[in-house]
N, C-alpha and C positions, 0 to 999 in steps of 0.2 A: 438431612444434614446431621452427621454424627457429632458427638461432643468434641472429638478431636479436631474436626474441621472447624467447629465454632471457635475453639481456642486458637488455632492457627490463623483464622480469619481476623480475629480480634487483634492478634499480635501484628499482623500485616497492616491493618487499618490504623493502629496506634502510631506506626512509623518511628517509634523510638529506636528500633533496631538500626536505623541509619547511622546512629552515633558510633557504632562499632567500626565504621570504615576509617581508613587511613589514607592520607595523601601519598603520592609517589615520592620516593626519596630524592629523585632528581627532577630538575625542571624539564618539562617536555621539549623546550628549545634545545637543551643540551643533548637530549636523545636524538634529535634531528641531526645534530652535528657529529655524533659519535659513529653512526652507522649509515652507510649509503643505502638509500631507499631503492636504488635501481639495480641492486645485485641480489642474487639468491642468498649469498652469505649474509648480507645486511638484513634481509627479511628474517632469516633464522635468528640472528643476534637480537633483533628487536623483540621477536616473540619470546625468546628465552629470557630476555631482560624483564618483559612484562610478567612472565610466569614466576620469575624469581621474586618479584615484588609481592606476590601472593604468599606472605610469610606465615599465614595462619589459616587453618581450615575453619570456616565460619558455619555454624548451624543455628537456625532460627527455631526456637521452640522444639516441637516434636517433628523435626525435619527429617524426612526419609530420603532426601535427594542430595543435600549439600551443594557444593559448587556455587557458593555465594561469593560475591566480590568482597575482598579484603581491601584492595587498593583501588582508589577511585579513578586512577588514570596514570598509566606508565608509558604509553606510546602516544605520540602527539596527534597524528593526522588520521582522519577516517580513510577507509580503504574500500575495496570492492565489496559490493553488497547487492541487495535486491535480487538475490538468486535463491532458488530452491535447490539445496544440495541433494545428493543421492542418498536420502535417508534409508531407503530399503537396502542398499548395498552395504552401508556402514553398519546397520543393525545386524545384518546377516554375517558379515565377515569380521567386524571389529578392526581395530588399528593393526593388529598383528596379521590379519588376513590381507590387508592392503600392503603391508611390508613384504609379505610372502610373494605377492604379485610383482612387486618391484624387484625382488631378488631374482625372480624368473625372467624378467625382461632386461636385466643389466647386461647380459652377454651380448645382445644385439643392439645395445643402445649407443647413440652417438654422444658427443661431448655435451651437447645441450641437455639431452635427456639425463645423462649421468649427473649433471649439476642439479637438475630439478629433483631427481631421486634423492640425492644427498641432502638437499634442503628439506624435503618431506621427512626424511628420517631424523634430521636434526630437530625439526619441530616436534615430531612424535616423542623424542627423548624428553623434551620439556613437558609434554603432556603426561608421560609416564610418571614423572616426578610429582606432578600435581595429583594424579590418581593415588599414588602411594601415600602422599601427605594426607589426603582425605580418608583413605582406608585406615591408616594408623589412628588418626584422630577419632574416626567413628568407633573403632574398637575400644579405644581408651575411654570414650564417653558413654559406652553402653549402647551405641546405635548399631546393634548387632546385625540387623537386616541389611543395612547399607554396607557395613564392613564385609559381609559375606558376598554381597553382589559385586563389590569392587574387586574381589579376588578373581572375578571372571571378566566383567565388562568394565570399560569398553575395550579392553585388550582383545577380547574374543567376542564372538557373536552372542547376541541375547537369546535366551531360551524361553522367557515368559514376559508377560505384560510389564511387570515391575522392572525387570532388568532393562527392557526396552525404554521405559521412561527415564531410567537413570542415564542411559546413553544419550537421550535427547537433551536432558539437562546439562550433561557434560559438553556436548557439542555446542550448545548455545553459549556456555561459559567460556570455552577456549576461543571460539571465533570472535565473540564480542571483546574478550580480553585482548585480542589481536586487532581490535578496532575495525572489524568488519561490521558494516552498518545494515540495518533493515533486513534482518534475517527471518523470513517467514518459515513456518513449520510445514507448509505445503499440504499434501493430501494425507492428513493424519489417519483418517479412517480406512485408507487403502493400505499404506505400508505398516500400520500397527495391527491390522486385522489378524494376521497369523499369530501374533503374540497374545492378543486378546483371547483368541480361540484356544490357544495352548493352555492358558491359565484356567479357562473354564473347564477344559478337559481334565486338568489336574485337580479339579475340585473347588476352585475359587468361585465365590458367589458373585452375582451382579452387584450386590451391595458393596462387597469388598472392592470390586474393580471401580465402582463409582467413587468410593472414598479415595482410592489411589489416584484417579483422574483429577479429583478436586484438589488433593494435596499437590499434585503436579502443577495444576493451574495456579494455585496460590504461590508455589515456588517461582513460577514465571514472573510473578508480579513483585517479588522482593527487590529485584534490582532494576525494575523497568524504568525508574526515574533516571538511571545512569545511561540508558540507551536513547539519547535524545536526537531527534532530527531537527526540525525547526522549533518545535515546542515540546514540552513534557507530554508524554503519551504517544508521540509520533515515533514509536520505537520499532515498528515493523513486525511485531509478534502476532502475525495473522495465521489463520488455520482454514483450510478448505475441507468442506464436507460434501458428500454426495457427488452427483454427476455420473458420467460413464467412465469405465476403465479403458485400457488401451485397446481392448477388443470391441468396445461399444456397449458393454453390459452395465446396467445401473448398479451402483455400489452402496447407496444409502441403506443402512441397516442398523442393527442393535448398537454397534459401537458409535455410529453417527448420533443416534438418539442419546446415548450415554453422555456424549460431549455437550449436546444441547442442554441436557438436564443439569450437568455440572455448571455450565455458564449461567443458567437461569437461577440456580440456587445461590451462587457466589456473588453475582452482580459486580464483577470486576472488569477493568478495561482490557485485560488480556486473558486468554487469546481472543483476538478479534475474528469473529466467525464469518466466513464466506460460504454461502450455500450455492452450489451449482444446480441449476434447474433447466427445464425445457418445456415445450408445449404440452408434453405428456405428464408433467409433474402434477400430482393431485392437489386440490385446494387444501387438503389436510396438512400437507407439509408447509404451505404458506401460513396456515393458521398456527402451526407449531412454531415457526420462526417468529411470528408476530408476538408470541408470548415473551420472547426475549426483548423485542422492540418495546413492549409495554413496560419492561423494567427500566427503560430509559438508557439502554446500553448503546444505542446508535447502530447496532448490528442485530441480526445478520445482514450482510450485504448479499444481494442475489445477482448471480452472473448466468447469462443465458447460453447454454451449450449450442443452441441452434444458430446463434450469431457468432460466438467466439471461435468455434471449431472451423467453420468455413473461412473465416478471416485468416486464421493461422495457416490453413492449408493453401490458401491463395498466395501466401507469401513464401511458400517453400518448406514449411514444416511438414515432416512426414505424418501421414494420417494417425498413426499410433501415438506419436508425440503430441499432435494437436489434441487428440482426445484426452490425453493425460495432462492437460494444462493446469496450472495453478495460478494464484494471484501473487504478485509481489507484495511489498509492504502495505501498499494501499489498495490498488485495484488493477494494476496493469497485468495483462495476460502474458504469462511467461511459461517456458517449458519446465518440466520436472526433472531435475537431476542431471541435465546435460546442457544447460544453457549458461552463457555469459552475456546474455542480452543486457543492454542498458536501456530500459524502457522509458526513462525520463531524462534523456540526455539534453534536450532543448525544449524551449517553450515557444509556441507560435502565439503571439499576442494579437489577436484579431482586431480588437477595438483600436489598438495603436495604428494598425495598417489602415483601417477605415478612417481614422482621424487624419492621417497623413494624406490619403487619397482625397479626402474632402477638401483639405486646405490647398492641395496642389492642382486638383482637376475639376472642382465643382464649377468655377467660373467659366471654364472653357467647354464644359459638357453641354452639347446641344440637346441631349435627352438623357433620361435616367440610365438607359442601357449603356451609354458611353461611360458613365460612372461605374457601372457594374464591371465593364471590361477593364477599366483601370484598377478596380479592386482585385480582379483575378490576376492581373499582371503583378500587382503589389504582393499578393500572397505567394505567387511563384518566385518572385525575386527574393522574398524573405526566406522561402524554403532553400533557395540556392545559397543564400548567405549563411544560414544556419548549418547546412550540410558542409559548406566550405570550412566553417569553424570546427566541425567535428572531424574533418579529414586532415586537419593540420597535423604535421608530424610531431610526435612527442616521444619521450623516452619512457618505455613501459616500466611499471612498478610490479615486480614479481610478488605473487601471493601464494606461495607453495602450500600453505596449510589448507586453505579452503579449496585450492585446486585439486588436492588429493581426494576431495569428496565430490568432484564434478566429473562426469563422464564426457569423453573418454581420455581425460588428461593423463592418467597413468599409462594407458595403452599407447598413447602417442608420445609420451615422454615430454609433454609440454605443459607449462603453466597456462592458466586461462589468459594471462596477459600476453601470451605468445601463441595464441590460436589453439589451445588445448581443448576447448569446449566444442561441442557439436554445433551450437548455434551462437552467432555473434551479431545479433541484430540491434538496431537503434530505434527507439521510439520517441516521437515528438508529442508533447502535450498540446492541446488546443484550447487556450484560455479565452474566456469572454465571448463565446459563440453567440449567446443571446444578446449581449450588449452590442456586438457588431451588427447583428440582424436588426435590432431595434433602431440603431442609428441609421442604417440604410433605409429602413421603413419610414422613419421620420423625414429623411431628406426627400424621398419620393412623394410622400403625402404633402409635406409643407411647401415644397418648392415646385414640384412638377405636376401635382394633381390638384390640390386645394388652393394653391397660391396664398398660403398663410404668411409668407415672407419672401423677399427676394433672396437671391444667392448672396448678395453683398450683405444683407442684414443677418443672414444665418452665420456667415463667416465672422462678422463683427461680434455677434453674440458668443461664438465659440472662443474668439480671441479674448473677450472680456470675461470669460468664465461665467457668462450670463448675468454679471453685475450690470444693472441698468437695463437688462433684457428679460426681466422676470416674467412678464406677460407672455413673451414668446416661449420661454422655457416651459411655462405651464401648458401651452398648446402642444409643444413637442412631447411632453410627458403623456399626453392623451392620445398620441398617434398609436397605431396598431403595434402590439408587443407580442413577441414570441412567448407562447404559453397559453394562449386563449383559443387555440384551434382556428386561428385566423390566417388564411393563406397569404395575406398581404405581408405579414411578418415571417410566418413559418417558411414560406418558399425562399425567402432571403437567407434564413439560417441554413436551409438545405443547399443553397447556392454556395455559401461560404464553405460548407463542409465538402461539397463536391470539388470545388477548386483545390482545396487543401489535399484531400485524400487521393484524387486522381493524379495529381502531380507528384506527390511524395512517395506513395506506397510502391514498394518494390525497387526503388532506386538503390544502386549498390553503395555500400560504405567501404571504408578502407580495409576492413577486417574480413572481407568476403561475405559479409551479411548484407541485409537490406534495411531500408528505413520503413517505419510504420507510423501511420497517423492515428491520433486519438482525440478524445473529447475531454480529457482531464485538464486540470489547472494546477493541482497541488496548491502551494501557497501563492502562486502567481496572481490569484484573484485579489490578493492584498498587495503584494510587492510590485508586480508589474502595473497594476492599476494606479499605484501611487505615482508612477512615472508617465502616466497617460493623461493627456489633456482632456478638456471638455469634449463630449461627443454629442452628436446631433439628436440623440434620444432624450436629451435633457439632463443627462448625467454630468455632474460637475467634475472639474479636474481633480484627479487624485482619489476619487471615491471608488470603493471596491466594485468589482464585477461580481457576477454570480459564481458560486463555487462549482467548478466543473460544468456539468451538463444540466443547467437549471435556468429558470427564468431570472431576468435581471432583478436585483433587489428593489429597483424603483418601479417595476411593472405591477399593475393592478390585475391580478389573475382571478378569473371567474370562479374556478374551482379545480379540484384535483383531476377530474376526468378530462376536461379540455386541456389541462396542462400535459397530461400523458399523451393525448392525441397529437399535440403539437410536436412533442419530442420523440415520436415514433414515425414521423412522416419520411425521414431520410432512411435509406438502406444502410443500417448501421453495421452491416457486414463489411463495409468499405472503410470504416473509421474506428476500428475496434482495438487500438492499442490499450485502451482503458480510459475510464472517466465516467463515473456513474451519474445517472439522473438522481438528484437529491431532492427529497421533499420533506417538509416539516409538518407534522400533524400534532394538533393540540392534545396534550395528554389526557384530557377529559374524554376523548373518543374511546379510550381503552377501559372505561369503567364498567362495561358489560360485554357479554359474549357477542352481541350483535355488532358492537363497534369493532371488536377484534376481527370479526368475520369480514366486515366491510373493508378494513385495511388489507386483510389477506387477499380479498377479491381485487382490490386496487393494484396490488403488486402483481398478481397473476395476469391482470389485464395488460399491464405494461409489458410483461414477458411475452404474452400471446400475440401482442401487436407488433412484436419484433424489437422490443427494447433490449439493449445489451447488458446493462447493469442498473440496479436501483438500490438505494439505501434510504431508510426512513429514520427521521429523528423525532422522537416523542418529546416535545418540549412544552414548557409553560413559561411564557414571557415574564409573568409576575415573579415566579420563583427565581428566574435568572437575574432579574433586576435586584431582588433581595439578596441573592448570592453575591452580586457585585458590591453591594453596600455592606454586607455582613459575611465575608468569606469564611469566618471561623465557624459559622453555623452549617456550612455545606462542604466539608472537606472531601466527601465522596460523591458529589453530584457529577454525573457523567453526561457528556454531550458528544455528538458526532461533529467533527471539525471539518475535514475534507474527506480523506479516505481512511480515517482512523478516529478512534474514540479516546477522549482524555478527560481528566478532571477539570471541570469548568473553572474553578478558582485558581488553577495553576497556569491558565492561558494568559497571554498578553491581552491587554484591554482591547486592542484593535480586533482580535479574533473573537473575543467575547461579544463586542458590539455587533459584529457581523452576524453572529448566530442569533442574537436578540432581534435583529432587524429582519431576518428571513421570514418568509411567509408562513403563517400557520393556517392549516386547513382544518375544517371540521368535516369529516367524511360522512 
């Protein structure tokens, strides 16, 4: 780490720079009333207004990139996001190259296309004003390297690694300024490789390119607190490394390693690294990734090409596009550069369905299989209800700026909101899979196998939220739980996933795309759980589920290997919208090389057994408890929350408590 990096990192961690921001001059509600959100003209006016509020070029310390936020918010509502734009195309052509393509297509364009093209050019005019503002300010402040770069990019294509990084910083700035949310960087080591190699050929050293990478990563963190999803840190700034290219060739190389080294040295929440792996991935790469996990970053997250690619092709993605997949803000598998998929459009609340089925059908069930059939029907009915909600007619909201960066919108002359993208698929999360499986397991054992209670007693206990039924609750908590390699529970988790995926996958949506099933929960493990009553596994009403694809917080798990065996029994190629297997490992495991190697072997085992995604949290319960009591001592303590990493002390208490309660393993 160079001295320059140390100074920039200290400036970032001090957080005093945030005082330079200013509030928008108009109330966001007034903005809503001034311009119609449902017209191309309104979209241009809103972005132009937001750009005009950026009245000063802001540089932080020895800043080589600029494009930092001056105004904290000038457009009120969040917009389209969770998409990987065509970074390769924008880097190669620049904004003027895209405008040239528009000019060539105008002659044969219909009225809709002309309106879209006009809107794109209107947005670009505001972009050019911002570029000029930063170029002038950079020159005046002696930031010569940036001033020279801005004479070319992003108007025209980048020629080297530094210019390409400036373009990436600019794209993040303008799109987030326009309130596009959760914008991942996609396959960084693929589209940046030509510029990295160009700089090396021109004489740049690896050390110089590492410093540029670290400065860029630091720049990504300066405004990350403004890009808020549910909690601070949930900002979508993820990056994919490794995996195969569109032709099927492995891409992990020196640039990929450079990014891992930068993340390891900086220890920041962004970018959140996703490593694409497969059965042929050597243990050495898992060991390399584990060194980041050891830092307490909560990443890399590992995604299995052997599972994700067949899933995507089974739903109609072309093989080249399936091989080129990236991750959305958290972990959903999405296409690169040509998709308007909404991978988190609805949540399937499995414990709620099991709760309702138990209350409505348990008394009348002559055998456990009848209850299972009622569960299947409940899942299918909920799928139908959620799809009906998605297919309700609504007035589209044009987003011409980001549409200009997604293929083939310019070619078609259509905004993504009007079918401009190649892919328009919808993904459903699947929340509380383990809780649902455990509840069904407890019903079978307690009522139909061991006769621990009658149906009436169980229903009364659930109605009372176990108050007065504590002895029964204790017995239910000891019934077989998913995560111990026990088929009595695991098979029920597989049953729930089979019901969901076989019914939902491939069904058409109103945009000409299809629906996709997944194992993720996002924040639903807290929010949906709060609205779910007591369940037969012994869980009390309102208490959280597991985060995504993990054992229930109330389950007593034998160890990490049995946990992995449980969660790889289902054919995850059927339910691969996204949603990682999450495991917490006590940070003392990482104190020596043997511990790191064991963690790497554990991850590789999950992938080799057919796991789709996995993420490891290196945590220490005592440190987290102390951080709750004395947050001022731990401003930079990082944890993995669900599909993203954030600063522990910035999280709401309910999320802090869930992380503290999660199971710690000693590998």
